[in-house]
ZANU-359428 format. One record per residue (C-alpha): x, y, z; residue number from 1; chain. Coordinates in Angstrom, 2 decimals, padded with zeros to 5 digits. Layout:
ZANU-359428
+---------+---------+---------+------+------+
|    east |   north |      up | paro | mike |
+---------+---------+---------+------+------+
|       X |       Y |       Z |  NUM |    A |
...
+---------+---------+---------+------+------+
END
This chain:
ZANU-359428
+---------+---------+---------+------+------+
|    east |   north |      up | paro | mike |
+---------+---------+---------+------+------+
|  040.30 | -058.09 |  037.79 |    1 |    A |
|  037.90 | -057.52 |  035.59 |    2 |    A |
|  039.52 | -057.24 |  031.74 |    3 |    A |
|  039.95 | -054.43 |  029.98 |    4 |    A |
|  037.66 | -053.33 |  027.08 |    5 |    A |
|  039.40 | -054.37 |  023.65 |    6 |    A |
|  039.07 | -054.41 |  020.15 |    7 |    A |
|  040.80 | -056.56 |  018.30 |    8 |    A |
|  041.00 | -055.40 |  014.53 |    9 |    A |
|  041.98 | -057.35 |  011.40 |   10 |    A |
|  042.39 | -054.35 |  009.04 |   11 |    A |
|  042.72 | -056.27 |  005.63 |   12 |    A |
|  043.29 | -055.53 |  002.26 |   13 |    A |
|  039.81 | -056.78 |  000.95 |   14 |    A |
|  037.96 | -057.35 |  004.37 |   15 |    A |
|  038.13 | -055.97 |  007.53 |   16 |    A |
|  036.95 | -057.80 |  010.78 |   17 |    A |
|  036.87 | -056.46 |  014.34 |   18 |    A |
|  036.38 | -058.25 |  017.61 |   19 |    A |
|  035.37 | -056.95 |  020.99 |   20 |    A |
|  036.55 | -058.57 |  024.09 |   21 |    A |
|  035.83 | -057.45 |  028.00 |   22 |    A |
|  034.26 | -057.44 |  031.33 |   23 |    A |
|  032.53 | -060.84 |  031.89 |   24 |    A |
|  031.38 | -061.39 |  028.59 |   25 |    A |
|  032.86 | -063.62 |  025.81 |   26 |    A |
|  034.42 | -062.30 |  022.67 |   27 |    A |
|  031.78 | -061.19 |  020.24 |   28 |    A |
|  032.26 | -059.69 |  016.80 |   29 |    A |
|  031.50 | -056.04 |  015.91 |   30 |    A |
|  028.54 | -056.75 |  013.44 |   31 |    A |
|  027.30 | -054.39 |  010.33 |   32 |    A |
|  023.42 | -053.87 |  009.71 |   33 |    A |
|  022.68 | -053.14 |  005.91 |   34 |    A |
|  019.00 | -053.05 |  005.36 |   35 |    A |
|  018.11 | -057.00 |  006.36 |   36 |    A |
|  021.88 | -057.91 |  006.18 |   37 |    A |
|  023.76 | -058.60 |  008.66 |   38 |    A |
|  027.36 | -059.17 |  008.09 |   39 |    A |
|  030.91 | -059.04 |  010.51 |   40 |    A |
|  033.50 | -058.62 |  007.70 |   41 |    A |
|  033.46 | -055.24 |  005.73 |   42 |    A |
|  034.74 | -054.48 |  002.17 |   43 |    A |
|  038.05 | -052.02 |  002.77 |   44 |    A |
|  036.78 | -049.59 |  000.77 |   45 |    A |
|  036.31 | -045.50 |  001.33 |   46 |    A |
|  034.36 | -043.36 | -001.00 |   47 |    A |
|  033.99 | -039.21 | -000.60 |   48 |    A |
|  031.54 | -037.83 | -002.60 |   49 |    A |
|  031.84 | -034.00 | -003.64 |   50 |    A |
|  029.13 | -032.13 | -002.67 |   51 |    A |
|  031.17 | -028.24 | -003.34 |   52 |    A |
|  033.11 | -025.89 | -002.18 |   53 |    A |
|  030.84 | -024.83 |  000.44 |   54 |    A |
|  030.03 | -028.53 |  002.03 |   55 |    A |
|  032.63 | -030.74 |  003.73 |   56 |    A |
|  033.10 | -034.24 |  001.59 |   57 |    A |
|  030.61 | -036.89 |  002.74 |   58 |    A |
|  032.51 | -040.13 |  003.23 |   59 |    A |
|  031.12 | -043.53 |  003.79 |   60 |    A |
|  032.98 | -047.07 |  003.97 |   61 |    A |
|  032.31 | -050.74 |  003.16 |   62 |    A |
|  028.62 | -051.55 |  001.07 |   63 |    A |
|  027.88 | -047.90 |  001.86 |   64 |    A |
|  030.74 | -046.78 |  000.37 |   65 |    A |
|  030.42 | -049.02 | -003.01 |   66 |    A |
|  026.38 | -047.88 | -003.04 |   67 |    A |
|  027.63 | -044.56 | -002.76 |   68 |    A |
|  030.49 | -045.11 | -005.96 |   69 |    A |
|  027.68 | -046.80 | -008.48 |   70 |    A |
|  024.19 | -044.82 | -007.56 |   71 |    A |
|  025.75 | -041.24 | -006.76 |   72 |    A |
|  024.64 | -038.90 | -009.55 |   73 |    A |
|  027.84 | -036.28 | -008.23 |   74 |    A |
|  031.56 | -036.55 | -008.38 |   75 |    A |
|  032.91 | -039.93 | -006.16 |   76 |    A |
|  036.36 | -040.73 | -005.45 |   77 |    A |
|  036.49 | -044.40 | -004.51 |   78 |    A |
|  039.70 | -046.14 | -003.07 |   79 |    A |
|  040.09 | -050.03 | -002.52 |   80 |    A |
|  042.74 | -052.01 | -001.13 |   81 |    A |
|  044.28 | -049.13 |  000.98 |   82 |    A |
|  046.47 | -051.18 |  002.92 |   83 |    A |
|  048.17 | -052.12 |  000.10 |   84 |    A |
|  049.54 | -048.12 | -000.19 |   85 |    A |
|  050.46 | -048.27 |  003.92 |   86 |    A |
|  053.72 | -049.56 |  003.06 |   87 |    A |
|  055.03 | -047.47 |  000.60 |   88 |    A |
|  057.32 | -044.47 |  000.81 |   89 |    A |
|  056.03 | -043.63 | -002.89 |   90 |    A |
|  052.42 | -043.00 | -001.89 |   91 |    A |
|  052.92 | -039.05 | -000.42 |   92 |    A |
|  049.40 | -039.08 | -000.02 |   93 |    A |
|  046.35 | -037.84 | -002.28 |   94 |    A |
|  043.98 | -035.28 | -003.21 |   95 |    A |
|  040.35 | -035.55 | -002.68 |   96 |    A |
|  038.12 | -032.69 | -004.38 |   97 |    A |
|  040.60 | -030.41 | -003.16 |   98 |    A |
|  041.38 | -031.47 |  000.21 |   99 |    A |
|  044.74 | -033.21 |  000.93 |  100 |    A |
|  044.36 | -036.71 |  002.27 |  101 |    A |
|  047.96 | -038.57 |  003.91 |  102 |    A |
|  047.71 | -042.57 |  003.94 |  103 |    A |
|  046.38 | -042.05 |  007.92 |  104 |    A |
|  043.82 | -039.69 |  007.19 |  105 |    A |
|  042.48 | -042.48 |  004.70 |  106 |    A |
|  043.00 | -045.15 |  007.17 |  107 |    A |
|  041.21 | -042.89 |  010.13 |  108 |    A |
|  038.45 | -041.81 |  007.90 |  109 |    A |
|  037.51 | -045.86 |  007.14 |  110 |    A |
|  037.64 | -046.52 |  010.67 |  111 |    A |
|  035.34 | -043.75 |  011.67 |  112 |    A |
|  032.71 | -044.47 |  009.12 |  113 |    A |
|  032.98 | -048.17 |  009.84 |  114 |    A |
|  032.85 | -047.70 |  013.45 |  115 |    A |
|  029.83 | -045.39 |  012.78 |  116 |    A |
|  027.75 | -048.63 |  010.97 |  117 |    A |
|  028.64 | -050.52 |  013.97 |  118 |    A |
|  025.93 | -052.12 |  016.19 |  119 |    A |
|  028.23 | -051.73 |  018.55 |  120 |    A |
|  029.29 | -048.54 |  020.69 |  121 |    A |
|  032.23 | -047.95 |  022.47 |  122 |    A |
|  034.42 | -045.21 |  023.86 |  123 |    A |
|  037.97 | -045.29 |  022.06 |  124 |    A |
|  040.03 | -043.46 |  024.70 |  125 |    A |
|  039.19 | -046.02 |  027.16 |  126 |    A |
|  039.11 | -048.82 |  024.96 |  127 |    A |
|  042.54 | -051.24 |  024.11 |  128 |    A |
|  043.22 | -051.75 |  020.44 |  129 |    A |
|  045.28 | -054.41 |  019.54 |  130 |    A |
|  046.16 | -054.65 |  015.56 |  131 |    A |
|  047.20 | -057.29 |  013.76 |  132 |    A |
|  050.07 | -056.89 |  011.16 |  133 |    A |
|  051.30 | -059.10 |  008.72 |  134 |    A |
|  054.67 | -060.31 |  008.73 |  135 |    A |
|  055.29 | -059.43 |  005.30 |  136 |    A |
|  053.60 | -056.46 |  003.91 |  137 |    A |
|  053.05 | -056.16 |  000.68 |  138 |    A |
|  053.89 | -053.91 | -002.28 |  139 |    A |
|  057.52 | -053.27 | -003.85 |  140 |    A |
|  060.17 | -052.51 | -001.20 |  141 |    A |
|  057.65 | -052.19 |  001.71 |  142 |    A |
|  058.63 | -049.70 |  004.65 |  143 |    A |
|  057.85 | -051.70 |  007.91 |  144 |    A |
|  058.89 | -048.64 |  010.05 |  145 |    A |
|  056.66 | -046.41 |  008.05 |  146 |    A |
|  053.52 | -048.58 |  008.08 |  147 |    A |
|  053.88 | -048.75 |  011.51 |  148 |    A |
|  054.02 | -044.74 |  012.22 |  149 |    A |
|  051.40 | -044.38 |  009.78 |  150 |    A |
|  049.07 | -047.23 |  011.84 |  151 |    A |
|  049.44 | -045.30 |  015.19 |  152 |    A |
|  048.64 | -041.80 |  013.70 |  153 |    A |
|  045.58 | -043.18 |  012.14 |  154 |    A |
|  044.39 | -045.11 |  015.31 |  155 |    A |
|  045.12 | -042.16 |  017.14 |  156 |    A |
|  043.21 | -039.62 |  015.14 |  157 |    A |
|  040.40 | -042.05 |  015.80 |  158 |    A |
|  040.97 | -041.29 |  019.57 |  159 |    A |
|  042.79 | -044.85 |  020.44 |  160 |    A |
|  045.66 | -044.55 |  022.92 |  161 |    A |
|  046.56 | -047.74 |  024.10 |  162 |    A |
|  047.63 | -049.63 |  021.36 |  163 |    A |
|  048.94 | -052.87 |  020.67 |  164 |    A |
|  050.37 | -054.35 |  017.37 |  165 |    A |
|  050.14 | -058.56 |  016.95 |  166 |    A |
|  051.31 | -060.43 |  014.26 |  167 |    A |
|  047.95 | -061.52 |  012.27 |  168 |    A |
|  049.14 | -065.14 |  012.03 |  169 |    A |
|  049.62 | -065.26 |  016.24 |  170 |    A |
|  046.33 | -064.08 |  016.56 |  171 |    A |
|  044.91 | -066.32 |  014.64 |  172 |    A |
|  047.12 | -069.09 |  016.63 |  173 |    A |
|  045.81 | -067.75 |  019.64 |  174 |    A |
|  042.08 | -068.13 |  018.57 |  175 |    A |
|  043.03 | -071.89 |  017.50 |  176 |    A |
|  044.92 | -072.74 |  020.50 |  177 |    A |
|  041.77 | -072.14 |  023.38 |  178 |    A |
|  040.42 | -075.51 |  021.70 |  179 |    A |
|  043.40 | -077.07 |  022.21 |  180 |    A |
|  043.72 | -080.26 |  025.22 |  181 |    A |
|  047.78 | -080.77 |  025.43 |  182 |    A |
|  050.92 | -079.25 |  024.29 |  183 |    A |
|  051.58 | -078.41 |  020.49 |  184 |    A |
|  053.25 | -076.97 |  018.11 |  185 |    A |
|  050.93 | -074.82 |  015.73 |  186 |    A |
|  051.92 | -073.90 |  011.76 |  187 |    A |
|  049.49 | -070.90 |  010.99 |  188 |    A |
|  048.67 | -069.74 |  007.36 |  189 |    A |
|  047.06 | -066.51 |  007.12 |  190 |    A |
|  045.89 | -066.57 |  003.54 |  191 |    A |
|  044.49 | -063.21 |  002.93 |  192 |    A |
|  044.10 | -060.82 | -000.48 |  193 |    A |
|  047.06 | -059.33 | -000.50 |  194 |    A |
|  049.71 | -061.26 |  001.96 |  195 |    A |
|  050.21 | -064.84 |  003.21 |  196 |    A |
|  051.46 | -065.34 |  006.19 |  197 |    A |
|  053.14 | -067.95 |  008.40 |  198 |    A |
|  053.93 | -068.36 |  012.05 |  199 |    A |
|  055.36 | -071.35 |  013.88 |  200 |    A |
|  054.33 | -071.44 |  017.69 |  201 |    A |
|  054.68 | -073.61 |  020.48 |  202 |    A |
|  051.44 | -073.69 |  022.86 |  203 |    A |
|  051.73 | -075.24 |  026.09 |  204 |    A |
|  049.66 | -075.08 |  029.76 |  205 |    A |
|  051.43 | -074.11 |  032.79 |  206 |    A |
|  049.16 | -074.32 |  036.04 |  207 |    A |
|  046.26 | -073.93 |  033.98 |  208 |    A |
|  047.75 | -070.80 |  032.37 |  209 |    A |
|  048.23 | -071.08 |  028.12 |  210 |    A |
|  051.93 | -070.06 |  026.94 |  211 |    A |
|  053.42 | -069.17 |  023.85 |  212 |    A |
|  056.71 | -069.81 |  022.98 |  213 |    A |
|  057.15 | -068.08 |  018.82 |  214 |    A |
|  059.66 | -070.69 |  016.89 |  215 |    A |
|  059.36 | -068.60 |  013.56 |  216 |    A |
|  057.79 | -066.62 |  010.86 |  217 |    A |
|  057.64 | -065.18 |  007.49 |  218 |    A |
|  055.54 | -064.65 |  004.37 |  219 |    A |
|  055.12 | -063.29 |  001.23 |  220 |    A |
|  053.02 | -060.83 | -000.73 |  221 |    A |
|  051.44 | -063.59 | -002.69 |  222 |    A |
|  047.78 | -064.28 | -001.92 |  223 |    A |
|  044.32 | -063.83 | -003.13 |  224 |    A |
|  044.33 | -060.80 | -004.87 |  225 |    A |
|  047.41 | -062.46 | -006.91 |  226 |    A |
|  044.64 | -064.96 | -007.94 |  227 |    A |
|  042.32 | -062.71 | -009.01 |  228 |    A |
|  045.01 | -060.95 | -011.42 |  229 |    A |
|  045.43 | -064.45 | -012.88 |  230 |    A |
|  042.12 | -064.91 | -013.95 |  231 |    A |
|  042.04 | -061.36 | -015.51 |  232 |    A |
|  045.11 | -061.77 | -016.93 |  233 |    A |
|  043.92 | -064.83 | -018.75 |  234 |    A |
|  039.99 | -064.31 | -019.14 |  235 |    A |
|  040.04 | -060.28 | -019.33 |  236 |    A |
|  042.75 | -058.55 | -020.93 |  237 |    A |
|  043.20 | -060.39 | -024.13 |  238 |    A |
|  039.58 | -058.78 | -024.46 |  239 |    A |
|  041.17 | -055.40 | -024.00 |  240 |    A |
|  043.25 | -056.06 | -026.10 |  241 |    A |
|  046.52 | -057.44 | -024.27 |  242 |    A |
|  049.06 | -059.41 | -027.00 |  243 |    A |
|  047.52 | -057.19 | -030.09 |  244 |    A |
|  049.80 | -054.84 | -031.96 |  245 |    A |
|  049.95 | -051.13 | -033.61 |  246 |    A |
|  051.36 | -049.36 | -036.26 |  247 |    A |
|  054.50 | -047.18 | -036.08 |  248 |    A |
|  057.24 | -045.84 | -038.78 |  249 |    A |
|  056.07 | -048.56 | -041.17 |  250 |    A |
|  056.83 | -051.09 | -038.01 |  251 |    A |
|  054.40 | -053.54 | -036.21 |  252 |    A |
|  055.02 | -053.44 | -032.40 |  253 |    A |
|  053.25 | -055.15 | -029.56 |  254 |    A |
|  051.46 | -052.63 | -027.21 |  255 |    A |
|  053.25 | -052.31 | -023.70 |  256 |    A |
|  052.26 | -055.71 | -021.46 |  257 |    A |
|  052.67 | -053.37 | -018.40 |  258 |    A |
|  049.43 | -051.26 | -019.54 |  259 |    A |
|  047.85 | -053.86 | -018.79 |  260 |    A |
|  049.17 | -054.72 | -015.51 |  261 |    A |
|  048.10 | -051.89 | -014.55 |  262 |    A |
|  044.59 | -052.32 | -014.81 |  263 |    A |
|  044.52 | -055.62 | -013.69 |  264 |    A |
|  045.88 | -054.13 | -010.59 |  265 |    A |
|  042.47 | -052.41 | -009.78 |  266 |    A |
|  043.82 | -050.80 | -006.44 |  267 |    A |
|  046.33 | -048.54 | -008.67 |  268 |    A |
|  043.61 | -047.54 | -011.52 |  269 |    A |
|  042.77 | -044.05 | -009.80 |  270 |    A |
|  046.52 | -043.55 | -010.37 |  271 |    A |
|  047.14 | -044.99 | -013.81 |  272 |    A |
|  043.50 | -042.98 | -014.79 |  273 |    A |
|  045.56 | -039.77 | -014.21 |  274 |    A |
|  049.28 | -040.94 | -015.62 |  275 |    A |
|  050.62 | -039.93 | -019.02 |  276 |    A |
|  050.61 | -043.55 | -019.88 |  277 |    A |
|  047.29 | -043.55 | -020.31 |  278 |    A |
|  046.70 | -040.46 | -022.16 |  279 |    A |
|  049.65 | -042.12 | -024.56 |  280 |    A |
|  047.17 | -044.57 | -024.72 |  281 |    A |
|  044.47 | -042.57 | -025.84 |  282 |    A |
|  046.59 | -041.20 | -028.21 |  283 |    A |
|  047.74 | -044.64 | -029.69 |  284 |    A |
|  044.06 | -046.01 | -030.52 |  285 |    A |
|  044.48 | -044.77 | -034.24 |  286 |    A |
|  047.35 | -046.67 | -035.12 |  287 |    A |
|  046.32 | -050.18 | -033.26 |  288 |    A |
|  045.11 | -052.94 | -035.65 |  289 |    A |
|  042.46 | -054.16 | -033.47 |  290 |    A |
|  041.07 | -050.07 | -031.82 |  291 |    A |
|  037.44 | -051.51 | -030.52 |  292 |    A |
|  039.84 | -053.36 | -027.93 |  293 |    A |
|  041.64 | -050.60 | -026.97 |  294 |    A |
|  038.30 | -048.21 | -026.77 |  295 |    A |
|  036.79 | -050.78 | -024.83 |  296 |    A |
|  039.96 | -050.67 | -022.34 |  297 |    A |
|  039.71 | -046.92 | -022.12 |  298 |    A |
|  035.80 | -046.82 | -021.31 |  299 |    A |
|  036.66 | -049.48 | -018.52 |  300 |    A |
|  039.12 | -047.15 | -017.28 |  301 |    A |
|  037.32 | -043.73 | -017.68 |  302 |    A |
|  033.79 | -045.06 | -016.22 |  303 |    A |
|  035.98 | -046.52 | -012.89 |  304 |    A |
|  035.00 | -049.95 | -013.61 |  305 |    A |
|  037.69 | -051.44 | -011.45 |  306 |    A |
|  035.05 | -052.50 | -008.28 |  307 |    A |
|  032.57 | -054.10 | -010.51 |  308 |    A |
|  035.16 | -055.75 | -012.00 |  309 |    A |
|  037.00 | -057.39 | -009.28 |  310 |    A |
|  033.81 | -058.21 | -007.25 |  311 |    A |
|  032.98 | -060.48 | -010.80 |  312 |    A |
|  036.42 | -062.07 | -010.72 |  313 |    A |
|  035.85 | -062.81 | -006.89 |  314 |    A |
|  032.73 | -064.28 | -007.45 |  315 |    A |
|  033.97 | -066.95 | -010.12 |  316 |    A |
|  037.01 | -067.73 | -008.11 |  317 |    A |
|  034.87 | -068.42 | -004.71 |  318 |    A |
|  032.51 | -070.77 | -007.65 |  319 |    A |
|  035.50 | -072.68 | -008.71 |  320 |    A |
|  036.00 | -073.69 | -004.74 |  321 |    A |
|  033.45 | -075.84 | -005.06 |  322 |    A |
|  032.57 | -076.48 | -008.68 |  323 |    A |
|  035.02 | -077.67 | -011.37 |  324 |    A |
|  033.64 | -074.92 | -013.69 |  325 |    A |
|  032.56 | -071.52 | -013.32 |  326 |    A |
|  031.11 | -069.05 | -015.84 |  327 |    A |
|  032.57 | -065.50 | -015.95 |  328 |    A |
|  030.63 | -062.69 | -017.45 |  329 |    A |
|  030.58 | -058.99 | -017.05 |  330 |    A |
|  028.33 | -056.60 | -018.45 |  331 |    A |
|  031.24 | -053.75 | -019.41 |  332 |    A |
|  032.89 | -055.92 | -021.71 |  333 |    A |
|  029.70 | -056.57 | -023.69 |  334 |    A |
|  026.08 | -057.95 | -023.25 |  335 |    A |
|  027.11 | -061.05 | -024.80 |  336 |    A |
|  030.64 | -061.72 | -023.38 |  337 |    A |
|  030.58 | -065.00 | -020.96 |  338 |    A |
|  033.75 | -067.15 | -020.54 |  339 |    A |
|  033.82 | -070.13 | -019.02 |  340 |    A |
|  036.67 | -070.70 | -016.25 |  341 |    A |
|  037.81 | -074.30 | -015.53 |  342 |    A |
|  038.86 | -075.22 | -012.36 |  343 |    A |
|  042.10 | -077.11 | -013.87 |  344 |    A |
|  042.68 | -074.12 | -016.06 |  345 |    A |
|  042.70 | -071.67 | -013.21 |  346 |    A |
|  044.86 | -074.06 | -011.07 |  347 |    A |
|  047.86 | -074.07 | -014.11 |  348 |    A |
|  047.36 | -070.39 | -013.55 |  349 |    A |
|  048.29 | -069.99 | -010.05 |  350 |    A |
|  050.91 | -072.64 | -009.97 |  351 |    A |
|  053.74 | -070.32 | -010.02 |  352 |    A |
|  052.59 | -068.40 | -007.15 |  353 |    A |
|  051.66 | -071.49 | -004.84 |  354 |    A |
|  055.47 | -072.50 | -005.89 |  355 |    A |
|  056.38 | -069.03 | -004.17 |  356 |    A |
|  054.13 | -069.38 | -001.47 |  357 |    A |
|  055.58 | -072.81 | -001.13 |  358 |    A |
|  059.03 | -071.69 | -001.20 |  359 |    A |
|  058.02 | -068.88 |  001.84 |  360 |    A |
|  056.67 | -071.66 |  003.77 |  361 |    A |
|  060.58 | -073.72 |  003.27 |  362 |    A |
|  062.11 | -070.22 |  004.25 |  363 |    A |
|  059.63 | -070.38 |  007.54 |  364 |    A |
|  061.19 | -073.91 |  008.54 |  365 |    A |
|  064.18 | -073.44 |  007.77 |  366 |    A |
|  064.65 | -070.57 |  009.98 |  367 |    A |
|  063.03 | -072.28 |  012.99 |  368 |    A |
|  065.12 | -075.25 |  012.56 |  369 |    A |
|  062.17 | -077.19 |  012.05 |  370 |    A |
|  060.73 | -079.47 |  009.58 |  371 |    A |
|  057.25 | -080.80 |  007.96 |  372 |    A |
|  057.77 | -083.49 |  011.02 |  373 |    A |
|  057.91 | -081.02 |  014.03 |  374 |    A |
|  054.55 | -079.72 |  012.96 |  375 |    A |
|  051.84 | -081.03 |  015.20 |  376 |    A |
|  048.57 | -079.04 |  013.50 |  377 |    A |
|  048.19 | -076.74 |  010.94 |  378 |    A |
|  045.70 | -074.16 |  010.94 |  379 |    A |
|  044.91 | -072.50 |  007.96 |  380 |    A |
|  042.97 | -069.22 |  007.69 |  381 |    A |
|  041.77 | -066.23 |  005.33 |  382 |    A |
|  039.78 | -065.94 |  002.46 |  383 |    A |
|  042.28 | -067.75 |  000.25 |  384 |    A |
|  042.29 | -070.77 |  002.36 |  385 |    A |
|  039.08 | -072.04 |  000.67 |  386 |    A |
|  040.94 | -072.42 | -002.79 |  387 |    A |
|  041.37 | -076.27 | -003.28 |  388 |    A |
|  044.47 | -075.88 | -004.93 |  389 |    A |
|  046.14 | -074.16 | -001.64 |  390 |    A |
|  044.15 | -076.69 |  000.68 |  391 |    A |
|  045.58 | -079.54 | -000.96 |  392 |    A |
|  049.04 | -078.38 | -001.13 |  393 |    A |
|  049.18 | -078.34 |  002.33 |  394 |    A |
|  047.70 | -081.52 |  002.87 |  395 |    A |
|  050.21 | -082.97 |  000.31 |  396 |    A |
|  053.19 | -081.83 |  002.48 |  397 |    A |
|  051.62 | -082.24 |  006.15 |  398 |    A |
|  048.92 | -085.02 |  006.19 |  399 |    A |
|  045.33 | -084.39 |  005.66 |  400 |    A |
|  045.11 | -085.15 |  009.54 |  401 |    A |
|  047.19 | -082.20 |  010.86 |  402 |    A |
|  045.28 | -079.46 |  009.02 |  403 |    A |
|  042.45 | -077.46 |  010.76 |  404 |    A |
|  040.31 | -074.30 |  009.94 |  405 |    A |
|  037.05 | -072.94 |  011.08 |  406 |    A |
|  036.37 | -069.03 |  011.49 |  407 |    A |
|  038.52 | -068.68 |  008.37 |  408 |    A |
|  037.64 | -065.03 |  008.44 |  409 |    A |
|  037.17 | -063.95 |  011.86 |  410 |    A |
|  039.67 | -065.93 |  013.93 |  411 |    A |
|  042.57 | -063.46 |  013.31 |  412 |    A |
|  040.41 | -060.89 |  015.10 |  413 |    A |
|  039.17 | -062.63 |  017.50 |  414 |    A |
|  042.58 | -063.74 |  018.80 |  415 |    A |
|  043.84 | -060.24 |  019.03 |  416 |    A |
|  040.99 | -059.22 |  020.78 |  417 |    A |
|  041.60 | -062.16 |  023.45 |  418 |    A |
|  045.05 | -061.46 |  023.35 |  419 |    A |
|  044.24 | -057.85 |  024.80 |  420 |    A |
|  042.32 | -058.49 |  027.38 |  421 |    A |
|  045.29 | -060.55 |  029.11 |  422 |    A |
|  047.13 | -059.28 |  031.86 |  423 |    A |
|  049.90 | -060.72 |  029.75 |  424 |    A |
|  049.14 | -058.75 |  026.46 |  425 |    A |
|  052.14 | -057.26 |  026.08 |  426 |    A |
|  054.31 | -060.03 |  026.37 |  427 |    A |
|  052.36 | -060.98 |  023.30 |  428 |    A |
|  052.71 | -057.81 |  021.37 |  429 |    A |
|  055.84 | -056.66 |  018.63 |  430 |    A |
|  057.68 | -053.29 |  019.23 |  431 |    A |
|  056.41 | -050.64 |  016.48 |  432 |    A |
+---------+---------+---------+------+------+
END
């Protein structure tokens, strides 16, 4: 029996990966080409160029969206970390140059733009889509049912009808399990941008057929984006006036810290830019004791510097995975601004976050009725799994000999595609 054509989709907070399976071919990552560069991990960003009332909005995704945002002379609306809005009932949609977009419209537009740029062609109506979902969605008070309803609407707008949802760490576990030669209990730690997800599964082979039994799952909305925030909070925000004061009615008061946390969460910048808080901050400048810092804060928000800042911070964090020290620079903070970031300091900043991730793992094991000794292998996936402090925490707990990795950025999508091509694909899916 011929396997159905399947797309495994790992729609991430920072990056999106798709893998195709079906027919007699092995899985193949959906690739993109930008000039001389080929890549399979597409930044989850979207931009709209305003062409005036007489013409439709020009939408782009990934690096083309970034280029449109940075280089276009016209008005551009740039949207990033789209996944963080998915579970929020507070997010009711947004206007883009006079056109109303619900969440599902934004997601569908991103996917349409992405697939148009892909080197692989397929018919959505004749393709099974297997979508990864995190164990716990990021954000305050996330609404799981609302998210699944939004996802389904978005995929149907693209043209998909055969849609299955599978837990992201289950996809990673399935991808890894293909290499096992004996029955194994696996803990998958899927460490992405917005969430850390855990899944414990028992893989067994019966008569040559791979079978999995889920034993437990859990997670927390703490991951790579949170780590980025720690760098911003400690290195950037003091330069923008965090901790500084202003005069009011003869008193010296601290500028409210929450204003700075809004800036650090760059995906909220577009909302903050049009908020009453930002208007009040502009009025506050005249009373500030260090007005030049607050003026720089305002300039960065007005000039939509969120993405360039994110890129610089992420590059610094990546260097700290291989070096004891990395230099952070960001031209918009001033041509002479440079800061040396030591790995030991970074690890101190993220220590409370690592504890939260570890407590979430405690809860996952407890719910499954297991302890560390019951886990045969730990498979770490996702970009945040490269952070040395994260890997060390798992190695200290389980022993380095039980830690595995590989294909950290594509393993989830690869596993999802393999699951979708199976006759028993429905058994791996969750209700949505």
